[in-house]
N, CA, C and O atoms as a GROMACS GRO file, in nm:
protein
  508
    1UNK      N    1  -0.046  -1.625   0.480
    1UNK     CA    2  -0.072  -1.622   0.337
    1UNK      C    3   0.013  -1.514   0.272
    1UNK      O    4   0.034  -1.407   0.329
    2UNK      N    5   0.062  -1.542   0.156
    2UNK     CA    6   0.143  -1.447   0.080
    2UNK      C    7   0.055  -1.378  -0.024
    2UNK      O    8  -0.016  -1.445  -0.100
    3UNK      N    9   0.061  -1.248  -0.029
    3UNK     CA   10  -0.012  -1.173  -0.131
    3UNK      C   11   0.079  -1.162  -0.253
    3UNK      O   12   0.174  -1.084  -0.253
    4UNK      N   13   0.050  -1.240  -0.354
    4UNK     CA   14   0.131  -1.243  -0.474
    4UNK      C   15   0.072  -1.162  -0.587
    4UNK      O   16  -0.026  -1.090  -0.566
    5UNK      N   17   0.129  -1.173  -0.705
    5UNK     CA   18   0.084  -1.092  -0.818
    5UNK      C   19  -0.061  -1.120  -0.859
    5UNK      O   20  -0.129  -1.030  -0.909
    6UNK      N   21  -0.109  -1.242  -0.839
    6UNK     CA   22  -0.247  -1.273  -0.876
    6UNK      C   23  -0.346  -1.193  -0.792
    6UNK      O   24  -0.442  -1.137  -0.845
    7UNK      N   25  -0.322  -1.188  -0.661
    7UNK     CA   26  -0.412  -1.113  -0.573
    7UNK      C   27  -0.401  -0.963  -0.598
    7UNK      O   28  -0.502  -0.892  -0.593
    8UNK      N   29  -0.281  -0.914  -0.624
    8UNK     CA   30  -0.265  -0.772  -0.655
    8UNK      C   31  -0.334  -0.737  -0.787
    8UNK      O   32  -0.396  -0.631  -0.798
    9UNK      N   33  -0.324  -0.825  -0.886
    9UNK     CA   34  -0.391  -0.801  -1.014
    9UNK      C   35  -0.542  -0.801  -0.995
    9UNK      O   36  -0.612  -0.720  -1.056
   10UNK      N   37  -0.593  -0.891  -0.912
   10UNK     CA   38  -0.736  -0.894  -0.881
   10UNK      C   39  -0.780  -0.762  -0.817
   10UNK      O   40  -0.888  -0.710  -0.847
   11UNK      N   41  -0.695  -0.708  -0.729
   11UNK     CA   42  -0.724  -0.579  -0.667
   11UNK      C   43  -0.732  -0.469  -0.772
   11UNK      O   44  -0.824  -0.387  -0.769
   12UNK      N   45  -0.637  -0.467  -0.864
   12UNK     CA   46  -0.640  -0.367  -0.972
   12UNK      C   47  -0.767  -0.381  -1.056
   12UNK      O   48  -0.827  -0.281  -1.096
   13UNK      N   49  -0.807  -0.504  -1.083
   13UNK     CA   50  -0.926  -0.527  -1.164
   13UNK      C   51  -1.053  -0.481  -1.094
   13UNK      O   52  -1.151  -0.445  -1.160
   14UNK      N   53  -1.053  -0.483  -0.962
   14UNK     CA   54  -1.172  -0.446  -0.884
   14UNK      C   55  -1.185  -0.296  -0.861
   14UNK      O   56  -1.295  -0.246  -0.836
   15UNK      N   57  -1.075  -0.223  -0.870
   15UNK     CA   58  -1.077  -0.080  -0.838
   15UNK      C   59  -1.068   0.001  -0.967
   15UNK      O   60  -0.964   0.005  -1.033
   16UNK      N   61  -1.178   0.065  -1.001
   16UNK     CA   62  -1.183   0.149  -1.120
   16UNK      C   63  -1.089   0.269  -1.102
   16UNK      O   64  -1.092   0.338  -1.000
   17UNK      N   65  -1.006   0.292  -1.201
   17UNK     CA   66  -0.911   0.403  -1.195
   17UNK      C   67  -0.779   0.367  -1.130
   17UNK      O   68  -0.696   0.455  -1.106
   18UNK      N   69  -0.757   0.239  -1.101
   18UNK     CA   70  -0.630   0.198  -1.041
   18UNK      C   71  -0.523   0.188  -1.150
   18UNK      O   72  -0.550   0.151  -1.264
   19UNK      N   73  -0.402   0.223  -1.112
   19UNK     CA   74  -0.288   0.219  -1.203
   19UNK      C   75  -0.188   0.110  -1.168
   19UNK      O   76  -0.130   0.046  -1.256
   20UNK      N   77  -0.168   0.088  -1.037
   20UNK     CA   78  -0.069  -0.010  -0.992
   20UNK      C   79  -0.099  -0.047  -0.848
   20UNK      O   80  -0.164   0.027  -0.774
   21UNK      N   81  -0.051  -0.165  -0.810
   21UNK     CA   82  -0.062  -0.212  -0.672
   21UNK      C   83   0.071  -0.277  -0.635
   21UNK      O   84   0.133  -0.345  -0.717
   22UNK      N   85   0.113  -0.256  -0.511
   22UNK     CA   86   0.242  -0.309  -0.469
   22UNK      C   87   0.243  -0.337  -0.320
   22UNK      O   88   0.166  -0.279  -0.243
   23UNK      N   89   0.333  -0.427  -0.281
   23UNK     CA   90   0.365  -0.450  -0.142
   23UNK      C   91   0.505  -0.395  -0.122
   23UNK      O   92   0.596  -0.426  -0.199
   24UNK      N   93   0.523  -0.313  -0.017
   24UNK     CA   94   0.653  -0.253   0.010
   24UNK      C   95   0.693  -0.266   0.154
   24UNK      O   96   0.611  -0.295   0.241
   25UNK      N   97   0.821  -0.242   0.179
   25UNK     CA   98   0.876  -0.246   0.315
   25UNK      C   99   0.894  -0.103   0.366
   25UNK      O  100   0.899  -0.009   0.286
   26UNK      N  101   0.904  -0.085   0.497
   26UNK     CA  102   0.931   0.049   0.551
   26UNK      C  103   1.062   0.110   0.500
   26UNK      O  104   1.078   0.232   0.500
   27UNK      N  105   1.155   0.024   0.456
   27UNK     CA  106   1.281   0.072   0.400
   27UNK      C  107   1.269   0.115   0.255
   27UNK      O  108   1.364   0.165   0.196
   28UNK      N  109   1.150   0.094   0.197
   28UNK     CA  110   1.128   0.138   0.060
   28UNK      C  111   1.157   0.035  -0.046
   28UNK      O  112   1.173   0.070  -0.163
   29UNK      N  113   1.164  -0.091  -0.008
   29UNK     CA  114   1.190  -0.196  -0.105
   29UNK      C  115   1.059  -0.253  -0.159
   29UNK      O  116   0.965  -0.275  -0.083
   30UNK      N  117   1.054  -0.277  -0.287
   30UNK     CA  118   0.939  -0.338  -0.352
   30UNK      C  119   0.946  -0.489  -0.330
   30UNK      O  120   1.043  -0.553  -0.369
   31UNK      N  121   0.842  -0.545  -0.269
   31UNK     CA  122   0.834  -0.688  -0.245
   31UNK      C  123   0.762  -0.756  -0.361
   31UNK      O  124   0.806  -0.860  -0.411
   32UNK      N  125   0.652  -0.698  -0.403
   32UNK     CA  126   0.570  -0.752  -0.511
   32UNK      C  127   0.493  -0.637  -0.573
   32UNK      O  128   0.456  -0.543  -0.503
   33UNK      N  129   0.468  -0.643  -0.702
   33UNK     CA  130   0.392  -0.535  -0.763
   33UNK      C  131   0.340  -0.571  -0.901
   33UNK      O  132   0.397  -0.653  -0.972
   34UNK      N  133   0.229  -0.508  -0.936
   34UNK     CA  134   0.169  -0.520  -1.069
   34UNK      C  135   0.128  -0.381  -1.114
   34UNK      O  136   0.099  -0.293  -1.032
   35UNK      N  137   0.124  -0.361  -1.245
   35UNK     CA  138   0.088  -0.229  -1.298
   35UNK      C  139   0.008  -0.246  -1.425
   35UNK      O  140   0.022  -0.344  -1.498
   36UNK      N  141  -0.078  -0.147  -1.450
   36UNK     CA  142  -0.158  -0.146  -1.572
   36UNK      C  143  -0.089  -0.070  -1.684
   36UNK      O  144  -0.116  -0.093  -1.801
   37UNK      N  145   0.001   0.019  -1.647
   37UNK     CA  146   0.074   0.096  -1.748
   37UNK      C  147   0.217   0.115  -1.699
   37UNK      O  148   0.245   0.101  -1.580
   38UNK      N  149   0.308   0.146  -1.791
   38UNK     CA  150   0.447   0.162  -1.749
   38UNK      C  151   0.463   0.277  -1.649
   38UNK      O  152   0.425   0.391  -1.676
   39UNK      N  153   0.519   0.246  -1.535
   39UNK     CA  154   0.557   0.346  -1.435
   39UNK      C  155   0.662   0.284  -1.344
   39UNK      O  156   0.672   0.162  -1.334
   40UNK      N  157   0.739   0.368  -1.279
   40UNK     CA  158   0.848   0.322  -1.194
   40UNK      C  159   0.794   0.287  -1.056
   40UNK      O  160   0.790   0.370  -0.966
   41UNK      N  161   0.751   0.162  -1.043
   41UNK     CA  162   0.691   0.116  -0.919
   41UNK      C  163   0.792   0.112  -0.804
   41UNK      O  164   0.756   0.135  -0.689
   42UNK      N  165   0.917   0.081  -0.835
   42UNK     CA  166   1.020   0.080  -0.731
   42UNK      C  167   1.035   0.219  -0.670
   42UNK      O  168   1.044   0.233  -0.547
   43UNK      N  169   1.038   0.322  -0.754
   43UNK     CA  170   1.050   0.460  -0.703
   43UNK      C  171   0.926   0.499  -0.624
   43UNK      O  172   0.937   0.565  -0.521
   44UNK      N  173   0.808   0.460  -0.673
   44UNK     CA  174   0.684   0.494  -0.602
   44UNK      C  175   0.681   0.432  -0.463
   44UNK      O  176   0.642   0.497  -0.366
   45UNK      N  177   0.723   0.306  -0.453
   45UNK     CA  178   0.727   0.239  -0.323
   45UNK      C  179   0.828   0.308  -0.231
   45UNK      O  180   0.800   0.331  -0.114
   46UNK      N  181   0.945   0.340  -0.284
   46UNK     CA  182   1.047   0.407  -0.203
   46UNK      C  183   0.998   0.543  -0.151
   46UNK      O  184   1.018   0.575  -0.034
   47UNK      N  185   0.936   0.621  -0.236
   47UNK     CA  186   0.888   0.754  -0.195
   47UNK      C  187   0.775   0.743  -0.092
   47UNK      O  188   0.773   0.818   0.006
   48UNK      N  189   0.681   0.652  -0.115
   48UNK     CA  190   0.571   0.637  -0.020
   48UNK      C  191   0.618   0.579   0.113
   48UNK      O  192   0.564   0.612   0.218
   49UNK      N  193   0.719   0.493   0.109
   49UNK     CA  194   0.777   0.441   0.234
   49UNK      C  195   0.836   0.555   0.316
   49UNK      O  196   0.819   0.560   0.438
   50UNK      N  197   0.906   0.646   0.250
   50UNK     CA  198   0.965   0.762   0.321
   50UNK      C  199   0.856   0.848   0.383
   50UNK      O  200   0.868   0.891   0.497
   51UNK      N  201   0.750   0.873   0.308
   51UNK     CA  202   0.638   0.952   0.362
   51UNK      C  203   0.572   0.880   0.480
   51UNK      O  204   0.535   0.944   0.579
   52UNK      N  205   0.556   0.750   0.469
   52UNK     CA  206   0.495   0.670   0.576
   52UNK      C  207   0.581   0.674   0.702
   52UNK      O  208   0.528   0.690   0.812
   53UNK      N  209   0.712   0.659   0.686
   53UNK     CA  210   0.802   0.666   0.802
   53UNK      C  211   0.791   0.802   0.870
   53UNK      O  212   0.785   0.811   0.993
   54UNK      N  213   0.788   0.909   0.790
   54UNK     CA  214   0.776   1.044   0.846
   54UNK      C  215   0.642   1.062   0.918
   54UNK      O  216   0.637   1.120   1.026
   55UNK      N  217   0.535   1.014   0.858
   55UNK     CA  218   0.403   1.025   0.920
   55UNK      C  219   0.398   0.945   1.050
   55UNK      O  220   0.343   0.992   1.149
   56UNK      N  221   0.455   0.826   1.049
   56UNK     CA  222   0.457   0.743   1.170
   56UNK      C  223   0.532   0.814   1.283
   56UNK      O  224   0.486   0.815   1.397
   57UNK      N  225   0.646   0.871   1.251
   57UNK     CA  226   0.726   0.942   1.353
   57UNK      C  227   0.652   1.064   1.404
   57UNK      O  228   0.649   1.090   1.525
   58UNK      N  229   0.592   1.140   1.314
   58UNK     CA  230   0.520   1.261   1.354
   58UNK      C  231   0.398   1.227   1.440
   58UNK      O  232   0.374   1.293   1.541
   59UNK      N  233   0.323   1.126   1.401
   59UNK     CA  234   0.205   1.088   1.479
   59UNK      C  235   0.244   1.035   1.616
   59UNK      O  236   0.178   1.064   1.715
   60UNK      N  237   0.351   0.957   1.623
   60UNK     CA  238   0.397   0.905   1.751
   60UNK      C  239   0.442   1.018   1.842
   60UNK      O  240   0.410   1.021   1.961
   61UNK      N  241   0.518   1.112   1.786
   61UNK     CA  242   0.573   1.223   1.863
   61UNK      C  243   0.463   1.321   1.905
   61UNK      O  244   0.455   1.358   2.022
   62UNK      N  245   0.380   1.362   1.813
   62UNK     CA  246   0.283   1.468   1.839
   62UNK      C  247   0.152   1.420   1.899
   62UNK      O  248   0.093   1.489   1.983
   63UNK      N  249   0.106   1.303   1.857
   63UNK     CA  250  -0.026   1.257   1.897
   63UNK      C  251  -0.026   1.132   1.982
   63UNK      O  252  -0.130   1.088   2.031
   64UNK      N  253   0.091   1.073   2.000
   64UNK     CA  254   0.100   0.951   2.078
   64UNK      C  255   0.040   0.830   2.009
   64UNK      O  256   0.017   0.727   2.073
   65UNK      N  257   0.015   0.839   1.880
   65UNK     CA  258  -0.040   0.727   1.805
   65UNK      C  259   0.070   0.626   1.776
   65UNK      O  260   0.179   0.663   1.731
   66UNK      N  261   0.042   0.500   1.800
   66UNK     CA  262   0.143   0.397   1.780
   66UNK      C  263   0.161   0.360   1.634
   66UNK      O  264   0.268   0.313   1.596
   67UNK      N  265   0.060   0.381   1.552
   67UNK     CA  266   0.066   0.336   1.414
   67UNK      C  267  -0.014   0.428   1.323
   67UNK      O  268  -0.116   0.485   1.364
   68UNK      N  269   0.033   0.442   1.202
   68UNK     CA  270  -0.042   0.509   1.096
   68UNK      C  271  -0.091   0.398   1.004
   68UNK      O  272  -0.013   0.338   0.930
   69UNK      N  273  -0.221   0.370   1.010
   69UNK     CA  274  -0.277   0.259   0.935
   69UNK      C  275  -0.299   0.289   0.789
   69UNK      O  276  -0.292   0.199   0.705
   70UNK      N  277  -0.328   0.416   0.756
   70UNK     CA  278  -0.353   0.455   0.618
   70UNK      C  279  -0.288   0.590   0.592
   70UNK      O  280  -0.277   0.674   0.681
   71UNK      N  281  -0.247   0.608   0.467
   71UNK     CA  282  -0.187   0.735   0.424
   71UNK      C  283  -0.234   0.762   0.283
   71UNK      O  284  -0.230   0.674   0.197
   72UNK      N  285  -0.279   0.884   0.258
   72UNK     CA  286  -0.327   0.923   0.127
   72UNK      C  287  -0.245   1.043   0.080
   72UNK      O  288  -0.232   1.142   0.152
   73UNK      N  289  -0.190   1.032  -0.040
   73UNK     CA  290  -0.111   1.140  -0.098
   73UNK      C  291  -0.169   1.172  -0.234
   73UNK      O  292  -0.170   1.087  -0.323
   74UNK      N  293  -0.216   1.294  -0.251
   74UNK     CA  294  -0.272   1.335  -0.379
   74UNK      C  295  -0.171   1.417  -0.457
   74UNK      O  296  -0.120   1.518  -0.408
   75UNK      N  297  -0.143   1.374  -0.576
   75UNK     CA  298  -0.051   1.446  -0.664
   75UNK      C  299  -0.120   1.479  -0.794
   75UNK      O  300  -0.232   1.436  -0.819
   76UNK      N  301  -0.054   1.555  -0.877
   76UNK     CA  302  -0.107   1.588  -1.007
   76UNK      C  303  -0.103   1.462  -1.095
   76UNK      O  304   0.004   1.412  -1.126
   77UNK      N  305  -0.218   1.414  -1.133
   77UNK     CA  306  -0.227   1.298  -1.220
   77UNK      C  307  -0.223   1.163  -1.151
   77UNK      O  308  -0.249   1.062  -1.216
   78UNK      N  309  -0.191   1.158  -1.023
   78UNK     CA  310  -0.185   1.030  -0.952
   78UNK      C  311  -0.214   1.052  -0.803
   78UNK      O  312  -0.178   1.154  -0.745
   79UNK      N  313  -0.279   0.952  -0.744
   79UNK     CA  314  -0.307   0.951  -0.601
   79UNK      C  315  -0.247   0.823  -0.545
   79UNK      O  316  -0.266   0.715  -0.601
   80UNK      N  317  -0.175   0.836  -0.436
   80UNK     CA  318  -0.118   0.719  -0.369
   80UNK      C  319  -0.195   0.688  -0.243
   80UNK      O  320  -0.212   0.775  -0.157
   81UNK      N  321  -0.242   0.565  -0.231
   81UNK     CA  322  -0.312   0.519  -0.111
   81UNK      C  323  -0.230   0.406  -0.050
   81UNK      O  324  -0.208   0.303  -0.114
   82UNK      N  325  -0.187   0.425   0.072
   82UNK     CA  326  -0.103   0.328   0.142
   82UNK      C  327  -0.180   0.275   0.262
   82UNK      O  328  -0.241   0.352   0.336
   83UNK      N  329  -0.177   0.144   0.280
   83UNK     CA  330  -0.242   0.080   0.395
   83UNK      C  331  -0.140  -0.014   0.459
   83UNK      O  332  -0.082  -0.099   0.391
   84UNK      N  333  -0.118   0.001   0.589
   84UNK     CA  334  -0.020  -0.084   0.657
   84UNK      C  335  -0.076  -0.226   0.674
   84UNK      O  336  -0.196  -0.248   0.680
   85UNK      N  337   0.017  -0.320   0.681
   85UNK     CA  338  -0.017  -0.461   0.695
   85UNK      C  339   0.064  -0.519   0.809
   85UNK      O  340   0.182  -0.485   0.826
   86UNK      N  341   0.002  -0.605   0.887
   86UNK     CA  342   0.077  -0.676   0.991
   86UNK      C  343   0.145  -0.797   0.930
   86UNK      O  344   0.092  -0.860   0.838
   87UNK      N  345   0.262  -0.828   0.979
   87UNK     CA  346   0.335  -0.946   0.934
   87UNK      C  347   0.384  -1.022   1.056
   87UNK      O  348   0.365  -0.978   1.170
   88UNK      N  349   0.447  -1.133   1.033
   88UNK     CA  350   0.508  -1.206   1.144
   88UNK      C  351   0.638  -1.140   1.188
   88UNK      O  352   0.692  -1.170   1.294
   89UNK      N  353   0.686  -1.049   1.106
   89UNK     CA  354   0.805  -0.972   1.136
   89UNK      C  355   0.766  -0.854   1.225
   89UNK      O  356   0.651  -0.811   1.222
   90UNK      N  357   0.859  -0.801   1.305
   90UNK     CA  358   0.825  -0.684   1.387
   90UNK      C  359   0.788  -0.560   1.304
   90UNK      O  360   0.705  -0.480   1.346
   91UNK      N  361   0.849  -0.546   1.187
   91UNK     CA  362   0.820  -0.430   1.101
   91UNK      C  363   0.706  -0.464   1.006
   91UNK      O  364   0.710  -0.567   0.938
   92UNK      N  365   0.605  -0.378   1.000
   92UNK     CA  366   0.495  -0.406   0.909
   92UNK      C  367   0.534  -0.377   0.763
   92UNK      O  368   0.626  -0.301   0.736
   93UNK      N  369   0.461  -0.438   0.673
   93UNK     CA  370   0.471  -0.406   0.531
   93UNK      C  371   0.357  -0.312   0.499
   93UNK      O  372   0.273  -0.283   0.584
   94UNK      N  373   0.353  -0.264   0.376
   94UNK     CA  374   0.238  -0.184   0.336
   94UNK      C  375   0.192  -0.221   0.197
   94UNK      O  376   0.269  -0.269   0.114
   95UNK      N  377   0.064  -0.198   0.175
   95UNK     CA  378   0.002  -0.214   0.045
   95UNK      C  379  -0.010  -0.074  -0.014
   95UNK      O  380  -0.062   0.016   0.051
   96UNK      N  381   0.038  -0.057  -0.135
   96UNK     CA  382   0.031   0.072  -0.203
   96UNK      C  383  -0.055   0.057  -0.328
   96UNK      O  384  -0.031  -0.030  -0.411
   97UNK      N  385  -0.154   0.144  -0.339
   97UNK     CA  386  -0.236   0.153  -0.460
   97UNK      C  387  -0.211   0.289  -0.522
   97UNK      O  388  -0.224   0.392  -0.456
   98UNK      N  389  -0.176   0.289  -0.649
   98UNK     CA  390  -0.164   0.414  -0.723
   98UNK      C  391  -0.290   0.426  -0.809
   98UNK      O  392  -0.326   0.334  -0.881
   99UNK      N  393  -0.354   0.542  -0.800
   99UNK     CA  394  -0.484   0.564  -0.861
   99UNK      C  395  -0.485   0.690  -0.945
   99UNK      O  396  -0.401   0.779  -0.926
  100UNK      N  397  -0.578   0.699  -1.038
  100UNK     CA  398  -0.601   0.826  -1.107
  100UNK      C  399  -0.677   0.916  -1.011
  100UNK      O  400  -0.741   0.866  -0.919
  101UNK      N  401  -0.671   1.047  -1.030
  101UNK     CA  402  -0.746   1.137  -0.941
  101UNK      C  403  -0.897   1.113  -0.945
  101UNK      O  404  -0.967   1.145  -0.849
  102UNK      N  405  -0.946   1.056  -1.054
  102UNK     CA  406  -1.090   1.031  -1.066
  102UNK      C  407  -1.133   0.898  -1.003
  102UNK      O  408  -1.253   0.870  -0.996
  103UNK      N  409  -1.039   0.818  -0.958
  103UNK     CA  410  -1.071   0.686  -0.901
  103UNK      C  411  -1.158   0.702  -0.777
  103UNK      O  412  -1.158   0.806  -0.712
  104UNK      N  413  -1.231   0.599  -0.748
  104UNK     CA  414  -1.319   0.597  -0.632
  104UNK      C  415  -1.238   0.553  -0.510
  104UNK      O  416  -1.207   0.435  -0.495
  105UNK      N  417  -1.204   0.648  -0.424
  105UNK     CA  418  -1.121   0.619  -0.308
  105UNK      C  419  -1.191   0.524  -0.212
  105UNK      O  420  -1.126   0.437  -0.153
  106UNK      N  421  -1.320   0.539  -0.195
  106UNK     CA  422  -1.394   0.447  -0.108
  106UNK      C  423  -1.384   0.304  -0.157
  106UNK      O  424  -1.365   0.212  -0.078
  107UNK      N  425  -1.398   0.286  -0.287
  107UNK     CA  426  -1.386   0.154  -0.346
  107UNK      C  427  -1.245   0.099  -0.326
  107UNK      O  428  -1.228  -0.019  -0.297
  108UNK      N  429  -1.144   0.184  -0.341
  108UNK     CA  430  -1.005   0.142  -0.321
  108UNK      C  431  -0.981   0.098  -0.177
  108UNK      O  432  -0.918  -0.004  -0.152
  109UNK      N  433  -1.032   0.176  -0.082
  109UNK     CA  434  -1.013   0.142   0.059
  109UNK      C  435  -1.082   0.010   0.093
  109UNK      O  436  -1.026  -0.074   0.163
  110UNK      N  437  -1.204  -0.006   0.044
  110UNK     CA  438  -1.280  -0.129   0.070
  110UNK      C  439  -1.212  -0.250   0.008
  110UNK      O  440  -1.199  -0.354   0.072
  111UNK      N  441  -1.169  -0.238  -0.117
  111UNK     CA  442  -1.103  -0.350  -0.185
  111UNK      C  443  -0.971  -0.385  -0.116
  111UNK      O  444  -0.938  -0.503  -0.102
  112UNK      N  445  -0.896  -0.286  -0.072
  112UNK     CA  446  -0.770  -0.311  -0.001
  112UNK      C  447  -0.797  -0.383   0.132
  112UNK      O  448  -0.727  -0.479   0.166
  113UNK      N  449  -0.896  -0.336   0.204
  113UNK     CA  450  -0.930  -0.400   0.332
  113UNK      C  451  -0.975  -0.545   0.309
  113UNK      O  452  -0.936  -0.634   0.385
  114UNK      N  453  -1.055  -0.568   0.207
  114UNK     CA  454  -1.101  -0.704   0.177
  114UNK      C  455  -0.984  -0.795   0.138
  114UNK      O  456  -0.980  -0.912   0.177
  115UNK      N  457  -0.890  -0.742   0.062
  115UNK     CA  458  -0.773  -0.820   0.025
  115UNK      C  459  -0.696  -0.863   0.149
  115UNK      O  460  -0.656  -0.978   0.162
  116UNK      N  461  -0.675  -0.769   0.241
  116UNK     CA  462  -0.601  -0.801   0.363
  116UNK      C  463  -0.681  -0.895   0.452
  116UNK      O  464  -0.623  -0.981   0.519
  117UNK      N  465  -0.814  -0.881   0.453
  117UNK     CA  466  -0.898  -0.975   0.528
  117UNK      C  467  -0.886  -1.115   0.471
  117UNK      O  468  -0.877  -1.213   0.545
  118UNK      N  469  -0.885  -1.125   0.337
  118UNK     CA  470  -0.870  -1.256   0.271
  118UNK      C  471  -0.736  -1.317   0.306
  118UNK      O  472  -0.723  -1.440   0.314
  119UNK      N  473  -0.636  -1.234   0.325
  119UNK     CA  474  -0.503  -1.283   0.360
  119UNK      C  475  -0.494  -1.317   0.509
  119UNK      O  476  -0.390  -1.360   0.558
  120UNK      N  477  -0.605  -1.299   0.579
  120UNK     CA  478  -0.607  -1.332   0.720
  120UNK      C  479  -0.553  -1.224   0.811
  120UNK      O  480  -0.532  -1.247   0.930
  121UNK      N  481  -0.529  -1.106   0.756
  121UNK     CA  482  -0.482  -0.995   0.836
  121UNK      C  483  -0.332  -0.998   0.861
  121UNK      O  484  -0.269  -0.892   0.874
  122UNK      N  485  -0.274  -1.116   0.869
  122UNK     CA  486  -0.130  -1.130   0.892
  122UNK      C  487  -0.069  -1.194   0.770
  122UNK      O  488  -0.111  -1.302   0.727
  123UNK      N  489   0.028  -1.127   0.714
  123UNK     CA  490   0.090  -1.174   0.591
  123UNK      C  491   0.229  -1.227   0.622
  123UNK      O  492   0.308  -1.159   0.688
  124UNK      N  493   0.260  -1.345   0.574
  124UNK     CA  494   0.392  -1.404   0.595
  124UNK      C  495   0.471  -1.396   0.466
  124UNK      O  496   0.418  -1.425   0.358
  125UNK      N  497   0.597  -1.359   0.476
  125UNK     CA  498   0.684  -1.351   0.358
  125UNK      C  499   0.803  -1.441   0.381
  125UNK      O  500   0.860  -1.440   0.490
  126UNK      N  501   0.840  -1.519   0.280
  126UNK     CA  502   0.956  -1.605   0.297
  126UNK      C  503   1.084  -1.522   0.310
  126UNK      O  504   1.097  -1.417   0.246
  127UNK      N  505   1.176  -1.569   0.391
  127UNK     CA  506   1.303  -1.498   0.408
  127UNK      C  507   1.416  -1.571   0.342
  127UNK      O  508   1.530  -1.524   0.347
   0.00000   0.00000   0.00000
């Protein structure tokens, strides 16, 4: 199943305090995205992809963990929540939610997990 703009918009509608939702690649490319207000979603995906790659390398090297399933980055005025997704490709994609600092993180995590469950856990993207 492909997670398109309709499902991402539904995710934004379900999470109070959400600003944007996107699907990104480990290389930092925006695959799909929706936003509630003007912001540079391409840059946000690229920056979070870099952080995710660094976290994955650090966890593998230091802790022997094969994967970083979730990453949370708190900034002034915005919080980034990243959740990895399995694909048919060897490299996983990620779901990125940008939130206000007042947003309910538990609600965001639950809604993101439910979205990925609805997608069957494995997301296919046309090449």
